[in-house]
N, C-alpha and C positions, 0 to 999 in steps of 0.2 A: 450548018450551024445548031445546036440546039438551045432550045427556049428555055426560059423557066416554067413554064408548065410541063414540059415533056422533064427534066430534070427532077418536078416535085412527082411527076407520076411514076417514073422509075424509080423513086425514093418510097415510093408509099407499095410498090410491087415489091421491095425486099423488107418491107415492115418498116421501114422509117420516114422519116419526114424532114424535107428541108424544113431551117430556120431561116425567115430573115431578119438581118439586124443593121440597122444606119449605123455606116459608119461616118464621120467627120476628115475632112482631107487629112488635117493633122494625124489623127488616128491611123488614117491609111499607110502616109510618110513613114510615120513610126513603128507599122509593122512590115513596110519594106525595109528598112534598115536594119531590123534585127535580122531579117533574114539576109541582107547585104554581110554583117558580121558573122554569122554562122557560115554563111559560102567561103567568104575570106579564109577563114578560122581554116574551116575544112582542106579548105586550098591551099592553104600555107603549110599546113600538116603532111602535103601527099606530095608538094611541089619540092623542087631542087635548087630553086635559086639563093637561097640563102645557107647559113651555115645551120648545121643540125640541133645545136641549141636553140639559134635565132628562131629558128624554124620551128620548132617546135614552144617556144615561149610565149610568142606571137600567135602563133596558132590558137594553142590552148586559151590566152586570154580571148582572143576574138571570141572563139567557139563557147568559151562561160560567160562574155558578155551578152552573147546572142541567147543562153539559153534561161539564163537569170533574166532579162528582158523581156522575154518570152511569156514567164510566167502572170507576172500584172496583166500586161497588154490581154491576154486570153481573159484572165478573170473580169475586166473590164467589159472588154465585148460580150462575154458569156452573162455580165450582170445585165446588160440592157434589155428593153422592155423589149419583145418580138416585135417587128412592123404592123404587122396584121393587128396586136393587141392592142399598140397605141394608136392605131387608127379606130379600133371601136370604140376606145374608152372618150373618146372625145365626140 
């Protein structure tokens, strides 16, 4: 199993740094829900269980919901203070 320190060292060796942000349980559930919508949407687009029109309609709708709800979530998470910075401020 890889530790946070190992991941941080590996990222720094690539010239990047990992940034740690705190997430609440509702935020994690919301993120998971958007991933599910995206996955189900893509699955419906490639599945053969529904008629072609039903599959395309449902698939594109779920894919669109997943993509559109991801944008504000990403903005919210990236707008949070980094954990290290929040601890230093106190």
